[in-house]
C-alpha positions in Angstrom: 87.3 122.2 121.4 86.5 119.0 119.9 86.9 117.1 123.0 84.8 119.4 124.6 82.2 119.1 122.2 82.5 115.1 122.5 82.2 115.6 126.3 79.0 117.8 125.9 77.6 115.3 123.6 78.4 112.2 126.1 76.8 114.1 129.0 73.7 114.8 126.9 73.1 111.4 126.0 74.3 109.5 129.2 77.5 108.1 127.5 80.3 107.1 129.7 83.6 109.2 128.9 85.1 106.0 127.6 82.4 105.8 124.8 83.5 106.4 121.1 81.0 108.8 119.7 81.5 108.9 116.4 78.5 106.9 115.6 76.6 108.8 117.6 77.4 111.9 116.2 76.1 110.6 112.7 72.9 109.1 114.1 72.1 112.6 115.8 73.1 114.6 112.8 75.8 116.5 114.2 79.2 117.7 112.9 82.2 117.4 114.7 84.2 120.5 115.0 86.3 120.2 112.1 83.5 119.6 109.7 81.5 122.2 111.1 84.6 124.7 110.1 84.4 123.2 106.9 80.6 123.7 106.6 81.0 127.2 107.7 83.5 128.1 105.3 81.4 127.0 102.5 78.4 128.7 103.8 80.8 132.0 104.0 81.3 131.6 100.5 77.6 131.4 99.8 77.2 134.4 101.5 79.5 136.4 99.9 78.3 135.5 96.3 75.0 137.5 97.4 76.8 140.8 97.8 78.2 142.1 94.7 81.3 144.4 96.3 81.9 140.9 98.4 81.7 138.6 95.1 84.4 141.0 93.2 86.7 140.9 96.2 86.0 136.9 96.4 87.1 136.6 92.7 90.0 138.9 93.0 91.2 136.7 95.8 90.8 133.3 93.9 93.4 134.7 91.2 96.2 135.6 93.6 98.9 133.2 94.6 99.0 132.8 98.5 102.4 132.0 100.2 103.0 128.5 100.9 102.9 129.0 104.7 100.0 131.7 104.8 96.7 131.1 106.7 94.2 132.4 104.5 90.6 131.8 103.6 91.4 131.0 100.2 94.1 128.6 100.7 91.6 126.6 103.2 88.8 126.9 100.6 90.9 125.3 98.0 91.8 122.8 100.8 88.1 122.1 101.4 87.4 121.4 97.7 90.3 119.2 97.3 89.2 117.0 100.3 85.5 117.0 98.4 87.3 116.2 95.5 85.8 119.0 93.6 86.9 121.8 91.3 86.9 125.3 93.2 85.2 126.9 90.0 82.7 124.3 90.3 82.3 124.7 94.0 81.7 128.3 93.9 79.2 128.4 91.0 77.3 125.4 92.7 77.7 126.3 96.4 74.1 125.2 97.3 74.4 121.8 95.6 77.9 121.6 97.3 76.6 122.4 100.7 73.8 119.8 100.6 76.2 117.0 99.3 78.6 117.8 101.8 76.0 117.5 104.5 74.6 114.2 103.1 78.5 112.7 102.6 79.5 113.8 106.3 76.6 113.0 108.0 75.9 109.3 106.5 76.1 106.4 108.3 76.0 102.9 107.9 72.8 101.2 108.8 74.0 98.3 110.5 73.1 96.4 113.8 75.1 98.5 116.3 73.9 101.8 114.9 70.2 100.4 115.1 70.9 99.8 118.7 72.3 103.1 119.2 69.8 104.8 117.3 67.1 102.9 119.7 68.9 103.5 122.8 69.1 107.3 122.1 65.2 107.4 121.6 64.8 105.9 124.7 67.7 107.4 126.6 65.8 107.8 129.9 65.5 104.4 130.7 69.0 103.1 132.7 68.7 100.0 130.8 69.0 101.7 127.4 71.9 104.0 128.7 73.8 101.0 129.8 73.0 99.3 126.4 74.3 102.2 124.6 77.4 102.6 126.8 78.1 98.9 126.4 77.6 98.9 122.4 79.7 102.4 122.1 82.6 101.2 124.4 83.1 97.6 123.1 81.7 97.8 119.6 80.4 94.4 118.1 81.7 92.2 120.6 79.2 93.3 123.2 76.4 93.5 120.8 76.2 89.8 120.5 75.7 89.4 124.5 73.1 92.0 124.4 70.8 90.4 121.9 
């Protein structure tokens, strides 16, 4: 699925199939599939807190111990909290803040020269010259940047 998403982004932006698109995704403020999956798990927790019956079930599941090889929502939620380096209870109580911080952390990109070129080229991606520049920068990295300036 992640490969299909990358192919779609390449097609929409006019990038070649050999282009690295992680910086492009950040500049466009798009999650990759794995980041989106984690974000939607956090959204699910937020939605569960709004219903009293769901909240009771959720609190019960928090106390239950899952088998090591089980694929449960609670186990994945705890894994997400570990990756974010936050406590599970803190994440539940401050889920709106956790969601906002997650978006900021994941979609942050360095404001370096290469990313400035990518951003400028994406703003003008109907121009073939700009598409060529974007492909050159995303394919070869900083080596080509010096040639383009």
